[in-house]
C-alpha positions in Angstrom: 23.3 -10.3 30.7 23.2 -9.6 27.0 25.4 -7.1 25.3 22.5 -4.6 24.8 21.3 -4.9 28.4 24.8 -4.1 29.6 25.0 -1.1 27.4 27.1 -2.8 24.7 25.0 -3.2 21.6 28.0 -3.7 19.4 28.9 -6.8 21.4 25.6 -8.5 20.6 25.7 -7.3 17.0 29.1 -8.9 16.5 28.1 -12.1 18.2 24.9 -12.4 16.0 26.5 -11.3 12.8 24.6 -8.1 12.1 25.6 -5.5 9.5 23.9 -2.4 10.9 21.6 -1.1 13.6 20.0 2.3 13.4 18.7 3.9 16.6 16.0 6.5 15.8 14.8 9.4 17.9 12.5 12.2 16.8 11.9 14.7 19.6 8.9 16.4 17.9 6.8 13.2 17.6 8.3 11.3 20.5 9.5 8.5 18.2 12.0 6.1 19.7 12.7 3.1 17.4 15.3 0.6 16.3 16.0 -0.7 12.8 18.2 -3.8 12.7 19.8 -5.0 9.5 21.2 -8.5 9.8 22.2 -9.3 6.2 22.0 -7.9 2.7 23.9 -10.8 1.1 20.9 -12.0 -0.9 19.1 -8.6 -1.3 17.8 -5.7 0.6 17.0 -6.4 4.3 13.3 -6.9 4.6 11.0 -7.4 7.6 8.1 -5.8 9.3 8.0 -3.1 11.9 6.3 -3.9 15.2 5.2 -1.5 17.9 5.5 -2.8 21.4 6.1 -1.9 25.1 9.5 -3.1 26.4 10.9 -3.3 29.9 14.0 -1.5 28.7 15.7 0.0 25.7 18.1 -2.9 25.7 15.2 -5.4 25.5 13.9 -3.5 22.4 17.3 -3.6 20.7 17.7 -7.3 21.5 14.2 -8.1 20.1 15.0 -6.2 16.8 18.4 -8.0 16.5 16.8 -11.5 17.0 13.9 -10.8 14.7 16.2 -9.5 11.9 18.4 -12.5 12.1 15.3 -14.7 11.9 14.2 -13.0 8.7 17.6 -13.7 7.1 17.1 -17.4 7.6 13.4 -17.3 6.6 14.1 -15.6 3.2 17.1 -17.9 2.5 15.1 -21.0 3.3 12.3 -19.8 1.0 14.7 -19.1 -1.8 13.9 -15.4 -2.0 16.5 -12.7 -2.9 16.0 -10.8 0.2 18.0 -10.2 3.4 16.9 -10.0 7.0 15.8 -6.8 8.7 13.4 -5.7 11.3 12.0 -2.5 12.9 10.8 -1.9 16.4 9.0 1.2 17.6 8.9 1.6 21.4 5.5 2.4 22.8 2.0 1.2 23.3 0.2 1.0 19.9 -3.2 1.6 21.5 -2.1 4.7 23.4 1.1 6.2 21.9 0.8 5.8 18.2 0.4 9.0 16.1 0.6 10.0 12.5 3.6 12.2 13.2 5.4 9.4 14.8 4.8 7.0 11.9 5.8 9.7 9.4 9.0 10.3 11.3 9.7 6.6 11.3 9.2 6.6 7.5 11.8 9.3 7.1 14.3 7.1 9.0 13.5 4.2 6.7 14.0 6.5 3.7 17.4 7.5 5.0 18.6 4.0 4.5 18.1 4.4 0.7 16.5 1.0 0.1 18.9 -1.0 2.3 15.8 -1.8 4.5 12.2 -2.5 3.3 9.6 -2.5 6.0 6.0 -3.8 6.4 3.2 -4.6 8.8 3.9 -6.5 12.0 2.6 -6.8 15.6 1.1 -3.5 16.7 1.1 -1.9 13.2 -1.6 -2.0 10.5 -2.1 -1.5 6.8 -3.2 2.0 7.6 0.1 2.6 9.4 2.0 1.3 6.4 0.1 3.8 4.2 1.2 6.6 6.5 4.9 5.4 6.5 4.6 5.1 2.7 3.9 8.8 2.4 7.5 9.3 3.4 9.3 6.4 1.7 8.9 4.1 -1.2 10.5 1.2 0.8 7.3 -0.3 2.2 5.5 -3.5 1.4 2.1 -4.9 2.7 0.2 -1.9 1.5 -3.5 -1.4 0.9 -4.7 -2.2 -2.6 -5.4 1.5 -3.4 -1.7 2.1 -2.8 -0.7 -0.6 -5.3 -0.3 -3.3 -2.7 -2.0 -6.7 -2.2 -4.0 -5.6 0.8 -4.4 -7.7 3.9 -1.9 -10.6 3.9 -2.9 -12.0 7.2 -5.1 -14.7 5.7 -2.2 -16.0 3.6 0.1 -15.8 6.6 -2.3 -17.8 8.8 -2.8 -20.4 6.1 1.0 -20.7 5.7 1.4 -21.3 9.4 -1.4 -24.0 9.4 0.1 -25.7 6.3 3.4 -25.8 8.0 1.8 -27.4 11.1 0.2 -30.0 8.9 3.6 -30.8 7.4 5.1 -31.2 10.9 2.2 -33.6 11.7 2.9 -35.6 8.7 6.5 -35.9 9.5 5.8 -37.0 13.1 2.6 -39.1 12.7 2.6 -40.0 9.1 -0.6 -38.0 8.3 -1.1 -34.2 7.8 -4.5 -34.4 9.6 -4.8 -32.3 12.7 -8.1 -33.8 13.7 -8.0 -34.6 17.4 -4.5 -33.2 17.8 -3.9 -30.6 20.5 -2.4 -27.5 19.0 -1.0 -24.6 21.1 -1.6 -21.1 19.5 0.3 -18.2 21.1 -1.2 -14.9 20.2 -4.6 -13.9 18.8 -3.7 -11.0 16.6 -4.7 -10.5 13.0 -2.8 -13.7 12.0 -3.5 -15.8 15.1 -7.2 -15.2 15.0 -7.4 -16.4 11.4 -5.1 -19.4 12.2 -7.5 -20.3 15.1 -10.4 -20.5 12.6 -8.4 -22.7 10.2 -7.2 -25.0 13.0 -10.7 -25.5 14.3 -11.9 -26.2 10.8 -9.2 -28.9 10.6 -10.6 -30.5 13.8 -7.7 -29.6 16.0 -8.1 -29.2 19.8 -6.7 -25.7 20.2 -5.2 -24.2 23.3 -4.8 -20.4 23.0 -3.0 -17.8 25.0 -2.6 -14.0 24.6 -1.4 -11.2 26.9 -4.6 -9.3 25.9 -7.6 -10.6 27.9 -10.0 -8.9 25.5 -8.7 -11.2 22.7 -9.1 -14.3 24.8 -12.7 -13.2 25.6 -13.3 -12.6 21.8 -12.1 -16.2 21.1 -14.4 -17.7 23.7 -17.3 -15.7 22.4 -16.8 -16.2 18.6 -15.8 -19.8 18.2 -17.8 -22.9 19.1 -16.2 -25.6 17.0 -18.1 -28.6 15.7 -16.2 -31.6 14.2 -17.5 -33.0 10.8 -18.4 -36.7 10.9 -19.4 -37.4 7.2 -19.3 -35.9 3.7 -22.5 -33.9 4.4 -20.8 -32.2 7.4 -23.0 -33.7 10.1 -20.8 -32.3 12.9 -20.6 -33.0 16.7 -19.6 -30.5 19.3 -20.2 -29.1 22.7 -21.1 -25.6 24.0 -19.7 -25.0 27.5 -20.9 -22.2 29.8 -18.6 -22.2 32.9 -19.9 -18.8 34.1 -23.6 -19.9 34.2 -25.4 -19.5 37.5 -26.4 -21.2 39.8 -24.6 -24.1 38.1 -22.4 -24.5 35.1 -24.2 -25.5 31.9 -23.1 -27.7 29.0 -24.8 -28.6 25.7 -23.8 -31.7 23.7 -25.1 -31.5 20.2 -25.0 -31.6 16.4 -24.5 -28.9 13.8 -26.4 -29.8 10.6 -25.7 -27.7 7.5 -28.9 -29.0 5.8 -30.6 -30.6 8.7 -32.9 -33.5 9.0 -34.1 -35.4 12.1 -35.7 -38.8 11.5 -35.2 -42.4 12.4 -31.5 -42.0 11.8 -31.3 -39.3 14.4 -30.0 -35.8 13.6 -28.0 -35.6 10.4 -27.2 -33.4 7.4 -28.4 -34.4 3.9 -26.2 -31.9 2.0 -22.9 -30.2 2.8 -23.8 -26.6 2.1 -25.7 -24.5 4.6 -29.1 -24.6 2.9 -31.0 -25.2 6.2 -28.5 -25.0 9.1 -29.7 -26.4 12.4 -28.2 -26.8 15.8 -29.6 -29.7 17.8 -28.6 -29.5 21.5 -29.1 -31.6 24.7 -28.7 -29.7 28.0 -26.8 -30.6 31.1 -25.9 -28.8 34.4 -23.3 -29.4 37.1 -19.5 -29.4 37.1 -18.0 -29.0 33.6 -14.5 -29.8 34.7 -14.6 -32.2 37.6 -11.0 -33.3 37.4 -9.6 -29.8 36.6 -7.8 -31.3 33.6 -8.0 -29.9 30.1 -10.6 -31.7 27.9 -11.5 -31.7 24.2 -13.5 -28.7 22.9 -15.7 -31.2 20.9 -17.1 -33.3 23.7 -18.8 -32.8 27.1 -17.8 -34.8 30.2 -21.1 -35.5 31.9 -19.7 -37.6 34.7 -20.4 -34.9 37.2 -23.5 -33.4 35.4 -27.1 -34.2 35.2 -29.7 -33.7 32.5 -31.7 -30.5 32.5 -35.4 -31.4 32.4 -37.5 -30.2 29.6 -40.3 -27.6 29.9 -42.9 -30.2 29.0 -41.9 -32.6 31.8 -39.5 -34.6 29.6 -36.5 -36.1 31.4 -34.1 -34.3 29.0 -34.2 -30.8 27.5 -33.6 -31.0 23.8 -33.3 -27.8 21.7 -33.4 -27.2 17.9 -32.3 -23.8 16.7 -31.9 -22.2 13.3 -29.7 -19.0 12.8 -31.1 -16.0 14.5 -33.3 -18.1 16.9 -33.1 -17.8 20.7 -34.3 -20.4 23.3 -35.2 -19.4 26.8 -33.9 -22.0 29.2 -36.3 -23.2 32.0 -35.8 -22.3 35.6 -34.2 -18.9 35.0 -31.1 -20.5 33.5 -30.9 -17.8 30.8 -31.1 -18.2 27.1 -29.0 -19.6 24.2 -28.9 -18.0 20.7 -27.7 -19.5 17.4 -26.3 -16.3 15.9 -24.9 -17.4 12.6 -22.8 -19.9 10.7 -19.2 -18.8 9.9 -18.1 -19.7 6.4 -14.5 -20.5 5.7 -12.8 -19.6 2.4 -10.4 -21.7 0.3 -7.4 -19.6 -0.8 -5.3 -20.0 -3.8 -1.9 -18.3 -3.2 0.4 -16.9 -5.9 3.3 -14.5 -5.9 3.2 -11.3 -7.8 5.6 -8.4 -7.5 4.0 -5.2 -6.2 3.8 -2.6 -8.9 2.8 1.0 -8.7 2.5 3.8 -11.2 3.5 7.3 -10.2 0.6 9.6 -10.1 2.4 12.9 -9.8 1.5 15.5 -7.2 -0.5 18.0 -9.1 -3.8 17.1 -7.4 -2.4 16.8 -3.9 -3.6 19.6 -1.7 -1.0 18.9 1.0 2.1 18.5 -1.2 4.2 17.3 1.8 7.4 18.9 0.4 6.9 17.2 -3.0 6.1 13.7 -1.6 2.8 12.0 -2.1 0.3 12.0 0.8 -1.4 9.0 2.3 -4.9 10.2 1.6 -4.9 11.5 -2.0 -1.9 10.3 -3.9 
């Protein structure tokens, strides 16, 4: 049993080397929160605020303590003049979050007089940070109209994937993730973007999340194809385990600028000037052994070819974006919705700067502080 779970938070604070823990309660808004400050040796304690449901108050305090300590090490390793801190708001972000609660939390952050700087984390958003910002200056990860840099999740996801490539290079001598199995825990604003980058790298990604809706989103939005040449002729598989009466699988090619001739399906240019999806249909048991398999290939050992409508032995389909093909025999249909484009990012650091606007035009005033909507 940890110190916090046994009712002795000071015991765990001492063992982990924390400087301060602030327990927050605002009866009017229902706010219950923890702000943990691990170290300010290098600078103000900085770390995001997450909102989460915990099994106990002790579990929330333990989470804040561990996360704050981790931020100390992260900033030190990155050579930044910041210390480690973290905030935790107890509650379900989908059900319990209110403006009054976030504003009350902002006042608690303000009471620390700059010793702790907060930001976005699991269960909180840029809009939430804007609301907190209406009560305290000590907020980062703000929308651009508040003087911030906007959504940092693409850069965070890219950083995680670059770190994964560095690990691969250390272990296997190459940063390539092509064909490597990568486990991704969580499909939030960062994890969902990391998934896209990992698939673009050719990784075989296994994902998990406590939210079934996010898992369903991943299945619905990502069908990865693996490039084979400089013109991005790509191979992949579309698997439909829920098809009836039998499971369906499609082995095929994605062609950014497609051509089908004596060489077979191939792309003649890397940009998506004439994107085409060439598929061959199978039905039967997609997972005969029950073991995990690559997302890029189809195991047809326990499957058979779906016959074509014109009496051909094999059903072959060619689709362009927006086109739908009705499968024979009441098997349903398949639609090529669109091609997702990936962006190359150039990351630089730039201190967040804001100019005070005054409060003369603010209709709400908020006791002299700026409001989240007009100041």
